[in-house]
mmCIF file as Biopython writes it, N, C-alpha, C and O atoms, coordinates in Angstrom:
data_model
#
loop_
_atom_site.group_PDB
_atom_site.id
_atom_site.type_symbol
_atom_site.label_atom_id
_atom_site.label_alt_id
_atom_site.label_comp_id
_atom_site.label_asym_id
_atom_site.label_entity_id
_atom_site.label_seq_id
_atom_site.pdbx_PDB_ins_code
_atom_site.Cartn_x
_atom_site.Cartn_y
_atom_site.Cartn_z
_atom_site.occupancy
_atom_site.B_iso_or_equiv
_atom_site.auth_seq_id
_atom_site.auth_asym_id
_atom_site.pdbx_PDB_model_num
ATOM 1   N N  . UNK A ? 1  ? 0.634  -1.121 0.083   1.0 0.0 1  A 1 
ATOM 2   C CA . UNK A ? 1  ? -0.004 0.149  -0.025  1.0 0.0 1  A 1 
ATOM 3   C C  . UNK A ? 1  ? 0.699  1.124  0.224   1.0 0.0 1  A 1 
ATOM 4   O O  . UNK A ? 1  ? -0.034 2.108  0.336   1.0 0.0 1  A 1 
ATOM 5   N N  . UNK A ? 2  ? 1.926  1.417  0.397   1.0 0.0 2  A 1 
ATOM 6   C CA . UNK A ? 2  ? 2.779  2.459  0.742   1.0 0.0 2  A 1 
ATOM 7   C C  . UNK A ? 2  ? 3.447  3.097  -0.629  1.0 0.0 2  A 1 
ATOM 8   O O  . UNK A ? 2  ? 3.798  4.271  -0.747  1.0 0.0 2  A 1 
ATOM 9   N N  . UNK A ? 3  ? 3.549  2.056  -1.653  1.0 0.0 3  A 1 
ATOM 10  C CA . UNK A ? 3  ? 4.265  2.307  -2.829  1.0 0.0 3  A 1 
ATOM 11  C C  . UNK A ? 3  ? 2.979  3.029  -3.941  1.0 0.0 3  A 1 
ATOM 12  O O  . UNK A ? 3  ? 3.198  3.686  -4.959  1.0 0.0 3  A 1 
ATOM 13  N N  . UNK A ? 4  ? 1.558  2.633  -3.321  1.0 0.0 4  A 1 
ATOM 14  C CA . UNK A ? 4  ? 0.620  2.839  -4.049  1.0 0.0 4  A 1 
ATOM 15  C C  . UNK A ? 4  ? 0.500  4.609  -3.802  1.0 0.0 4  A 1 
ATOM 16  O O  . UNK A ? 4  ? 0.477  5.537  -4.611  1.0 0.0 4  A 1 
ATOM 17  N N  . UNK A ? 5  ? 0.449  4.574  -2.569  1.0 0.0 5  A 1 
ATOM 18  C CA . UNK A ? 5  ? 0.412  6.119  -1.937  1.0 0.0 5  A 1 
ATOM 19  C C  . UNK A ? 5  ? 1.727  6.980  -2.516  1.0 0.0 5  A 1 
ATOM 20  O O  . UNK A ? 5  ? 1.482  8.139  -2.851  1.0 0.0 5  A 1 
ATOM 21  N N  . UNK A ? 6  ? 2.944  6.558  -2.642  1.0 0.0 6  A 1 
ATOM 22  C CA . UNK A ? 6  ? 4.023  7.033  -3.142  1.0 0.0 6  A 1 
ATOM 23  C C  . UNK A ? 6  ? 3.766  7.689  -4.595  1.0 0.0 6  A 1 
ATOM 24  O O  . UNK A ? 6  ? 3.932  8.865  -4.921  1.0 0.0 6  A 1 
ATOM 25  N N  . UNK A ? 7  ? 3.336  6.661  -5.336  1.0 0.0 7  A 1 
ATOM 26  C CA . UNK A ? 7  ? 3.070  6.731  -6.776  1.0 0.0 7  A 1 
ATOM 27  C C  . UNK A ? 7  ? 1.887  7.459  -7.031  1.0 0.0 7  A 1 
ATOM 28  O O  . UNK A ? 7  ? 1.598  7.628  -8.216  1.0 0.0 7  A 1 
ATOM 29  N N  . UNK A ? 8  ? 1.032  7.995  -6.030  1.0 0.0 8  A 1 
ATOM 30  C CA . UNK A ? 8  ? -0.196 8.813  -6.473  1.0 0.0 8  A 1 
ATOM 31  C C  . UNK A ? 8  ? 0.177  10.152 -5.706  1.0 0.0 8  A 1 
ATOM 32  O O  . UNK A ? 8  ? -0.284 11.265 -5.961  1.0 0.0 8  A 1 
ATOM 33  N N  . UNK A ? 9  ? 1.000  9.869  -4.826  1.0 0.0 9  A 1 
ATOM 34  C CA . UNK A ? 9  ? 2.027  11.691 -4.584  1.0 0.0 9  A 1 
ATOM 35  C C  . UNK A ? 9  ? 2.361  12.413 -5.529  1.0 0.0 9  A 1 
ATOM 36  O O  . UNK A ? 9  ? 2.082  13.559 -5.881  1.0 0.0 9  A 1 
ATOM 37  N N  . UNK A ? 10 ? 3.326  11.188 -6.098  1.0 0.0 10 A 1 
ATOM 38  C CA . UNK A ? 10 ? 4.221  11.791 -7.139  1.0 0.0 10 A 1 
ATOM 39  C C  . UNK A ? 10 ? 3.547  12.133 -8.227  1.0 0.0 10 A 1 
ATOM 40  O O  . UNK A ? 10 ? 4.086  12.969 -8.952  1.0 0.0 10 A 1 
ATOM 41  N N  . UNK A ? 11 ? 2.344  11.643 -8.590  1.0 0.0 11 A 1 
ATOM 42  C CA . UNK A ? 11 ? 1.415  11.967 -9.516  1.0 0.0 11 A 1 
ATOM 43  C C  . UNK A ? 11 ? 0.679  13.062 -9.490  1.0 0.0 11 A 1 
ATOM 44  O O  . UNK A ? 11 ? 0.268  13.609 -10.513 1.0 0.0 11 A 1 
ATOM 45  N N  . UNK A ? 12 ? 0.479  13.425 -8.441  1.0 0.0 12 A 1 
ATOM 46  C CA . UNK A ? 12 ? -0.101 14.613 -8.069  1.0 0.0 12 A 1 
ATOM 47  C C  . UNK A ? 12 ? 1.087  15.936 -8.194  1.0 0.0 12 A 1 
ATOM 48  O O  . UNK A ? 12 ? 0.869  17.077 -8.600  1.0 0.0 12 A 1 
ATOM 49  N N  . UNK A ? 13 ? 2.050  15.504 -7.829  1.0 0.0 13 A 1 
ATOM 50  C CA . UNK A ? 13 ? 3.008  16.714 -7.538  1.0 0.0 13 A 1 
ATOM 51  C C  . UNK A ? 13 ? 3.372  16.851 -8.955  1.0 0.0 13 A 1 
ATOM 52  O O  . UNK A ? 13 ? 3.625  18.008 -9.292  1.0 0.0 13 A 1 
ATOM 53  N N  . UNK A ? 14 ? 3.485  15.691 -10.126 1.0 0.0 14 A 1 
ATOM 54  C CA . UNK A ? 14 ? 3.494  16.253 -11.550 1.0 0.0 14 A 1 
ATOM 55  C C  . UNK A ? 14 ? 2.578  17.112 -12.299 1.0 0.0 14 A 1 
ATOM 56  O O  . UNK A ? 14 ? 2.820  18.030 -13.082 1.0 0.0 14 A 1 
ATOM 57  N N  . UNK A ? 15 ? 1.254  16.519 -11.809 1.0 0.0 15 A 1 
ATOM 58  C CA . UNK A ? 15 ? 0.341  17.453 -12.051 1.0 0.0 15 A 1 
ATOM 59  C C  . UNK A ? 15 ? 0.453  19.255 -11.992 1.0 0.0 15 A 1 
ATOM 60  O O  . UNK A ? 15 ? 0.278  20.170 -12.796 1.0 0.0 15 A 1 
ATOM 61  N N  . UNK A ? 16 ? 0.875  19.117 -10.450 1.0 0.0 16 A 1 
ATOM 62  C CA . UNK A ? 16 ? 1.122  20.487 -9.984  1.0 0.0 16 A 1 
ATOM 63  C C  . UNK A ? 16 ? 2.270  21.146 -11.108 1.0 0.0 16 A 1 
ATOM 64  O O  . UNK A ? 16 ? 2.128  22.130 -11.833 1.0 0.0 16 A 1 
ATOM 65  N N  . UNK A ? 17 ? 3.351  20.305 -10.981 1.0 0.0 17 A 1 
ATOM 66  C CA . UNK A ? 17 ? 4.506  21.033 -11.694 1.0 0.0 17 A 1 
ATOM 67  C C  . UNK A ? 17 ? 3.986  21.307 -13.009 1.0 0.0 17 A 1 
ATOM 68  O O  . UNK A ? 17 ? 4.034  22.498 -13.316 1.0 0.0 17 A 1 
ATOM 69  N N  . UNK A ? 18 ? 3.435  20.412 -13.989 1.0 0.0 18 A 1 
ATOM 70  C CA . UNK A ? 18 ? 2.946  20.659 -15.227 1.0 0.0 18 A 1 
ATOM 71  C C  . UNK A ? 18 ? 2.184  21.991 -15.381 1.0 0.0 18 A 1 
ATOM 72  O O  . UNK A ? 18 ? 2.340  22.632 -16.421 1.0 0.0 18 A 1 
ATOM 73  N N  . UNK A ? 19 ? 1.348  22.458 -14.381 1.0 0.0 19 A 1 
ATOM 74  C CA . UNK A ? 19 ? 0.829  23.514 -14.509 1.0 0.0 19 A 1 
ATOM 75  C C  . UNK A ? 19 ? 1.354  24.819 -14.217 1.0 0.0 19 A 1 
ATOM 76  O O  . UNK A ? 19 ? 1.064  25.926 -14.671 1.0 0.0 19 A 1 
ATOM 77  N N  . UNK A ? 20 ? 2.364  24.366 -13.178 1.0 0.0 20 A 1 
ATOM 78  C CA . UNK A ? 20 ? 3.136  25.546 -13.125 1.0 0.0 20 A 1 
ATOM 79  C C  . UNK A ? 20 ? 4.361  25.774 -14.211 1.0 0.0 20 A 1 
ATOM 80  O O  . UNK A ? 20 ? 5.085  26.745 -14.427 1.0 0.0 20 A 1 
ATOM 81  N N  . UNK A ? 21 ? 4.287  24.590 -14.740 1.0 0.0 21 A 1 
ATOM 82  C CA . UNK A ? 21 ? 5.403  24.895 -16.332 1.0 0.0 21 A 1 
ATOM 83  C C  . UNK A ? 21 ? 4.632  25.718 -17.309 1.0 0.0 21 A 1 
ATOM 84  O O  . UNK A ? 21 ? 5.118  26.672 -17.917 1.0 0.0 21 A 1 
ATOM 85  N N  . UNK A ? 22 ? 3.038  25.172 -17.460 1.0 0.0 22 A 1 
ATOM 86  C CA . UNK A ? 22 ? 2.239  25.928 -18.270 1.0 0.0 22 A 1 
ATOM 87  C C  . UNK A ? 22 ? 2.305  27.534 -17.920 1.0 0.0 22 A 1 
ATOM 88  O O  . UNK A ? 22 ? 2.548  28.423 -18.736 1.0 0.0 22 A 1 
ATOM 89  N N  . UNK A ? 23 ? 2.077  27.673 -16.735 1.0 0.0 23 A 1 
ATOM 90  C CA . UNK A ? 23 ? 2.081  29.128 -16.267 1.0 0.0 23 A 1 
ATOM 91  C C  . UNK A ? 23 ? 3.232  29.867 -16.626 1.0 0.0 23 A 1 
ATOM 92  O O  . UNK A ? 23 ? 3.176  30.973 -17.164 1.0 0.0 23 A 1 
ATOM 93  N N  . UNK A ? 24 ? 4.302  29.254 -16.327 1.0 0.0 24 A 1 
ATOM 94  C CA . UNK A ? 24 ? 5.486  29.879 -16.426 1.0 0.0 24 A 1 
ATOM 95  C C  . UNK A ? 24 ? 5.600  30.218 -17.877 1.0 0.0 24 A 1 
ATOM 96  O O  . UNK A ? 24 ? 5.767  31.396 -18.191 1.0 0.0 24 A 1 
ATOM 97  N N  . UNK A ? 25 ? 5.525  29.291 -18.781 1.0 0.0 25 A 1 
ATOM 98  C CA . UNK A ? 25 ? 5.730  29.612 -20.138 1.0 0.0 25 A 1 
ATOM 99  C C  . UNK A ? 25 ? 4.291  30.587 -20.871 1.0 0.0 25 A 1 
ATOM 100 O O  . UNK A ? 25 ? 4.367  31.119 -21.979 1.0 0.0 25 A 1 
ATOM 101 N N  . UNK A ? 26 ? 3.236  30.640 -20.107 1.0 0.0 26 A 1 
ATOM 102 C CA . UNK A ? 26 ? 2.391  31.897 -20.703 1.0 0.0 26 A 1 
ATOM 103 C C  . UNK A ? 26 ? 3.513  33.232 -20.392 1.0 0.0 26 A 1 
ATOM 104 O O  . UNK A ? 26 ? 3.757  34.036 -21.293 1.0 0.0 26 A 1 
ATOM 105 N N  . UNK A ? 27 ? 4.072  33.340 -19.184 1.0 0.0 27 A 1 
ATOM 106 C CA . UNK A ? 27 ? 4.553  34.862 -18.784 1.0 0.0 27 A 1 
ATOM 107 C C  . UNK A ? 27 ? 5.771  34.969 -19.248 1.0 0.0 27 A 1 
ATOM 108 O O  . UNK A ? 27 ? 6.585  35.718 -18.708 1.0 0.0 27 A 1 
ATOM 109 N N  . UNK A ? 28 ? 6.133  34.053 -20.573 1.0 0.0 28 A 1 
ATOM 110 C CA . UNK A ? 28 ? 7.248  34.194 -21.054 1.0 0.0 28 A 1 
ATOM 111 C C  . UNK A ? 28 ? 8.729  33.892 -20.417 1.0 0.0 28 A 1 
ATOM 112 O O  . UNK A ? 28 ? 9.808  34.330 -20.816 1.0 0.0 28 A 1 
ATOM 113 N N  . UNK A ? 29 ? 8.491  33.092 -19.404 1.0 0.0 29 A 1 
ATOM 114 C CA . UNK A ? 29 ? 9.699  32.794 -18.524 1.0 0.0 29 A 1 
ATOM 115 C C  . UNK A ? 29 ? 10.252 31.034 -19.274 1.0 0.0 29 A 1 
ATOM 116 O O  . UNK A ? 29 ? 10.232 29.915 -18.762 1.0 0.0 29 A 1 
ATOM 117 N N  . UNK A ? 30 ? 10.548 31.349 -20.187 1.0 0.0 30 A 1 
ATOM 118 C CA . UNK A ? 30 ? 10.965 30.153 -21.087 1.0 0.0 30 A 1 
ATOM 119 C C  . UNK A ? 30 ? 11.968 29.179 -20.133 1.0 0.0 30 A 1 
ATOM 120 O O  . UNK A ? 30 ? 11.727 27.973 -20.073 1.0 0.0 30 A 1 
ATOM 121 N N  . UNK A ? 31 ? 12.857 29.637 -19.554 1.0 0.0 31 A 1 
ATOM 122 C CA . UNK A ? 31 ? 14.348 29.033 -18.932 1.0 0.0 31 A 1 
ATOM 123 C C  . UNK A ? 31 ? 13.298 28.023 -17.819 1.0 0.0 31 A 1 
ATOM 124 O O  . UNK A ? 31 ? 13.212 26.795 -17.820 1.0 0.0 31 A 1 
ATOM 125 N N  . UNK A ? 32 ? 12.648 28.910 -17.011 1.0 0.0 32 A 1 
ATOM 126 C CA . UNK A ? 32 ? 11.836 28.365 -15.942 1.0 0.0 32 A 1 
ATOM 127 C C  . UNK A ? 32 ? 10.943 27.523 -16.181 1.0 0.0 32 A 1 
ATOM 128 O O  . UNK A ? 32 ? 10.680 26.615 -15.393 1.0 0.0 32 A 1 
ATOM 129 N N  . UNK A ? 33 ? 10.230 27.731 -17.519 1.0 0.0 33 A 1 
ATOM 130 C CA . UNK A ? 33 ? 9.180  26.584 -17.824 1.0 0.0 33 A 1 
ATOM 131 C C  . UNK A ? 33 ? 9.963  25.024 -18.192 1.0 0.0 33 A 1 
ATOM 132 O O  . UNK A ? 33 ? 9.518  23.894 -17.987 1.0 0.0 33 A 1 
ATOM 133 N N  . UNK A ? 34 ? 11.299 25.444 -18.811 1.0 0.0 34 A 1 
ATOM 134 C CA . UNK A ? 34 ? 11.854 24.320 -19.080 1.0 0.0 34 A 1 
ATOM 135 C C  . UNK A ? 34 ? 12.184 23.440 -17.984 1.0 0.0 34 A 1 
ATOM 136 O O  . UNK A ? 34 ? 11.955 22.232 -17.932 1.0 0.0 34 A 1 
ATOM 137 N N  . UNK A ? 35 ? 12.787 24.215 -17.046 1.0 0.0 35 A 1 
ATOM 138 C CA . UNK A ? 35 ? 13.432 23.104 -15.833 1.0 0.0 35 A 1 
ATOM 139 C C  . UNK A ? 35 ? 11.917 22.823 -14.990 1.0 0.0 35 A 1 
ATOM 140 O O  . UNK A ? 35 ? 11.642 21.623 -15.019 1.0 0.0 35 A 1 
ATOM 141 N N  . UNK A ? 36 ? 11.263 23.354 -14.523 1.0 0.0 36 A 1 
ATOM 142 C CA . UNK A ? 36 ? 9.852  22.984 -13.901 1.0 0.0 36 A 1 
ATOM 143 C C  . UNK A ? 36 ? 9.309  21.842 -15.181 1.0 0.0 36 A 1 
ATOM 144 O O  . UNK A ? 36 ? 8.868  20.794 -14.711 1.0 0.0 36 A 1 
ATOM 145 N N  . UNK A ? 37 ? 9.301  21.908 -16.278 1.0 0.0 37 A 1 
ATOM 146 C CA . UNK A ? 37 ? 8.775  20.762 -17.045 1.0 0.0 37 A 1 
ATOM 147 C C  . UNK A ? 37 ? 9.375  19.604 -16.921 1.0 0.0 37 A 1 
ATOM 148 O O  . UNK A ? 37 ? 8.754  18.548 -16.797 1.0 0.0 37 A 1 
ATOM 149 N N  . UNK A ? 38 ? 10.769 19.710 -16.945 1.0 0.0 38 A 1 
ATOM 150 C CA . UNK A ? 38 ? 11.547 18.522 -16.751 1.0 0.0 38 A 1 
ATOM 151 C C  . UNK A ? 38 ? 11.376 17.906 -15.504 1.0 0.0 38 A 1 
ATOM 152 O O  . UNK A ? 38 ? 11.283 16.684 -15.389 1.0 0.0 38 A 1 
ATOM 153 N N  . UNK A ? 39 ? 11.321 18.860 -14.359 1.0 0.0 39 A 1 
ATOM 154 C CA . UNK A ? 39 ? 11.126 18.273 -13.200 1.0 0.0 39 A 1 
ATOM 155 C C  . UNK A ? 39 ? 9.517  17.281 -13.180 1.0 0.0 39 A 1 
ATOM 156 O O  . UNK A ? 39 ? 9.376  16.171 -12.667 1.0 0.0 39 A 1 
ATOM 157 N N  . UNK A ? 40 ? 8.570  18.013 -13.824 1.0 0.0 40 A 1 
ATOM 158 C CA . UNK A ? 40 ? 7.488  17.360 -13.992 1.0 0.0 40 A 1 
ATOM 159 C C  . UNK A ? 40 ? 7.173  15.905 -14.614 1.0 0.0 40 A 1 
ATOM 160 O O  . UNK A ? 40 ? 6.375  15.057 -14.215 1.0 0.0 40 A 1 
ATOM 161 N N  . UNK A ? 41 ? 8.069  15.883 -15.742 1.0 0.0 41 A 1 
ATOM 162 C CA . UNK A ? 41 ? 8.425  14.783 -16.483 1.0 0.0 41 A 1 
ATOM 163 C C  . UNK A ? 41 ? 9.049  13.708 -15.575 1.0 0.0 41 A 1 
ATOM 164 O O  . UNK A ? 41 ? 8.572  12.576 -15.488 1.0 0.0 41 A 1 
ATOM 165 N N  . UNK A ? 42 ? 10.085 14.098 -14.939 1.0 0.0 42 A 1 
ATOM 166 C CA . UNK A ? 42 ? 10.584 13.041 -14.289 1.0 0.0 42 A 1 
ATOM 167 C C  . UNK A ? 42 ? 9.778  12.316 -12.884 1.0 0.0 42 A 1 
ATOM 168 O O  . UNK A ? 42 ? 9.769  11.194 -12.377 1.0 0.0 42 A 1 
ATOM 169 N N  . UNK A ? 43 ? 8.996  13.904 -12.534 1.0 0.0 43 A 1 
ATOM 170 C CA . UNK A ? 43 ? 8.370  12.883 -11.318 1.0 0.0 43 A 1 
ATOM 171 C C  . UNK A ? 43 ? 7.089  12.021 -11.800 1.0 0.0 43 A 1 
ATOM 172 O O  . UNK A ? 43 ? 6.532  11.243 -11.026 1.0 0.0 43 A 1 
ATOM 173 N N  . UNK A ? 44 ? 6.650  12.219 -13.169 1.0 0.0 44 A 1 
ATOM 174 C CA . UNK A ? 44 ? 5.748  11.497 -13.659 1.0 0.0 44 A 1 
ATOM 175 C C  . UNK A ? 44 ? 6.532  9.989  -13.849 1.0 0.0 44 A 1 
ATOM 176 O O  . UNK A ? 44 ? 6.094  8.903  -13.472 1.0 0.0 44 A 1 
ATOM 177 N N  . UNK A ? 45 ? 7.531  10.194 -14.390 1.0 0.0 45 A 1 
ATOM 178 C CA . UNK A ? 45 ? 8.243  8.702  -14.777 1.0 0.0 45 A 1 
ATOM 179 C C  . UNK A ? 45 ? 8.763  7.888  -13.180 1.0 0.0 45 A 1 
ATOM 180 O O  . UNK A ? 45 ? 9.249  6.759  -13.106 1.0 0.0 45 A 1 
ATOM 181 N N  . UNK A ? 46 ? 8.525  8.721  -12.149 1.0 0.0 46 A 1 
ATOM 182 C CA . UNK A ? 46 ? 8.837  7.883  -11.227 1.0 0.0 46 A 1 
ATOM 183 C C  . UNK A ? 46 ? 7.315  7.661  -10.774 1.0 0.0 46 A 1 
ATOM 184 O O  . UNK A ? 46 ? 7.243  6.523  -10.310 1.0 0.0 46 A 1 
ATOM 185 N N  . UNK A ? 47 ? 6.244  8.214  -10.735 1.0 0.0 47 A 1 
ATOM 186 C CA . UNK A ? 47 ? 4.972  7.845  -10.459 1.0 0.0 47 A 1 
ATOM 187 C C  . UNK A ? 47 ? 4.757  6.625  -11.155 1.0 0.0 47 A 1 
ATOM 188 O O  . UNK A ? 47 ? 4.313  5.699  -10.477 1.0 0.0 47 A 1 
ATOM 189 N N  . UNK A ? 48 ? 5.045  6.357  -12.745 1.0 0.0 48 A 1 
ATOM 190 C CA . UNK A ? 48 ? 5.286  5.390  -13.026 1.0 0.0 48 A 1 
ATOM 191 C C  . UNK A ? 48 ? 5.756  4.319  -12.740 1.0 0.0 48 A 1 
ATOM 192 O O  . UNK A ? 48 ? 5.007  3.345  -12.818 1.0 0.0 48 A 1 
ATOM 193 N N  . UNK A ? 49 ? 7.133  4.131  -12.319 1.0 0.0 49 A 1 
ATOM 194 C CA . UNK A ? 49 ? 7.439  3.270  -11.942 1.0 0.0 49 A 1 
ATOM 195 C C  . UNK A ? 49 ? 7.378  2.633  -10.348 1.0 0.0 49 A 1 
ATOM 196 O O  . UNK A ? 49 ? 7.909  1.567  -10.038 1.0 0.0 49 A 1 
ATOM 197 N N  . UNK A ? 50 ? 6.710  3.407  -9.524  1.0 0.0 50 A 1 
ATOM 198 C CA . UNK A ? 50 ? 5.664  2.944  -8.308  1.0 0.0 50 A 1 
ATOM 199 C C  . UNK A ? 50 ? 4.396  2.270  -9.090  1.0 0.0 50 A 1 
ATOM 200 O O  . UNK A ? 50 ? 4.204  1.069  -8.904  1.0 0.0 50 A 1 
ATOM 201 N N  . UNK A ? 51 ? 3.706  2.844  -9.776  1.0 0.0 51 A 1 
ATOM 202 C CA . UNK A ? 51 ? 2.398  2.468  -9.807  1.0 0.0 51 A 1 
ATOM 203 C C  . UNK A ? 51 ? 2.223  1.180  -10.781 1.0 0.0 51 A 1 
ATOM 204 O O  . UNK A ? 51 ? 1.370  0.371  -10.417 1.0 0.0 51 A 1 
ATOM 205 N N  . UNK A ? 52 ? 2.872  0.921  -11.877 1.0 0.0 52 A 1 
ATOM 206 C CA . UNK A ? 52 ? 2.953  0.050  -12.745 1.0 0.0 52 A 1 
ATOM 207 C C  . UNK A ? 52 ? 3.114  -0.943 -11.975 1.0 0.0 52 A 1 
ATOM 208 O O  . UNK A ? 52 ? 2.109  -1.653 -12.009 1.0 0.0 52 A 1 
ATOM 209 N N  . UNK A ? 53 ? 4.172  -1.469 -11.058 1.0 0.0 53 A 1 
ATOM 210 C CA . UNK A ? 53 ? 4.185  -3.017 -10.675 1.0 0.0 53 A 1 
ATOM 211 C C  . UNK A ? 53 ? 3.226  -3.203 -9.717  1.0 0.0 53 A 1 
ATOM 212 O O  . UNK A ? 53 ? 2.796  -4.324 -9.446  1.0 0.0 53 A 1 
ATOM 213 N N  . UNK A ? 54 ? 2.704  -1.794 -8.963  1.0 0.0 54 A 1 
ATOM 214 C CA . UNK A ? 54 ? 1.629  -1.977 -8.222  1.0 0.0 54 A 1 
ATOM 215 C C  . UNK A ? 54 ? 0.198  -2.350 -8.818  1.0 0.0 54 A 1 
ATOM 216 O O  . UNK A ? 54 ? -0.670 -2.849 -8.103  1.0 0.0 54 A 1 
ATOM 217 N N  . UNK A ? 55 ? 0.024  -2.106 -10.027 1.0 0.0 55 A 1 
ATOM 218 C CA . UNK A ? 55 ? -1.218 -1.989 -10.668 1.0 0.0 55 A 1 
ATOM 219 C C  . UNK A ? 55 ? -1.114 -3.866 -11.316 1.0 0.0 55 A 1 
ATOM 220 O O  . UNK A ? 55 ? -1.967 -4.742 -11.177 1.0 0.0 55 A 1 
ATOM 221 N N  . UNK A ? 56 ? -0.036 -3.939 -11.868 1.0 0.0 56 A 1 
ATOM 222 C CA . UNK A ? 56 ? 0.191  -5.433 -12.468 1.0 0.0 56 A 1 
ATOM 223 C C  . UNK A ? 56 ? 0.341  -6.600 -11.491 1.0 0.0 56 A 1 
ATOM 224 O O  . UNK A ? 56 ? 0.511  -7.709 -11.997 1.0 0.0 56 A 1 
ATOM 225 N N  . UNK A ? 57 ? 0.301  -6.496 -10.126 1.0 0.0 57 A 1 
ATOM 226 C CA . UNK A ? 57 ? 0.478  -7.258 -9.224  1.0 0.0 57 A 1 
ATOM 227 C C  . UNK A ? 57 ? -0.998 -7.709 -8.746  1.0 0.0 57 A 1 
ATOM 228 O O  . UNK A ? 57 ? -1.114 -8.765 -8.125  1.0 0.0 57 A 1 
ATOM 229 N N  . UNK A ? 58 ? -2.251 -6.821 -9.068  1.0 0.0 58 A 1 
ATOM 230 C CA . UNK A ? 58 ? -3.364 -6.843 -8.874  1.0 0.0 58 A 1 
ATOM 231 C C  . UNK A ? 58 ? -4.217 -7.827 -9.485  1.0 0.0 58 A 1 
ATOM 232 O O  . UNK A ? 58 ? -5.426 -7.825 -9.255  1.0 0.0 58 A 1 
#
């Protein structure tokens, strides 16, 4: 159950970071948007690494 919670929290973090990247992009802060976007993708990949084995085990 712990991996499920961790994966869901990472997915939630990815959603917030993705929104932040879009917001920074609209404000023409491209370097910040790129950095936050890379962090969003990294947290989404980490969430997948936690959630995929959890789902396949069920």
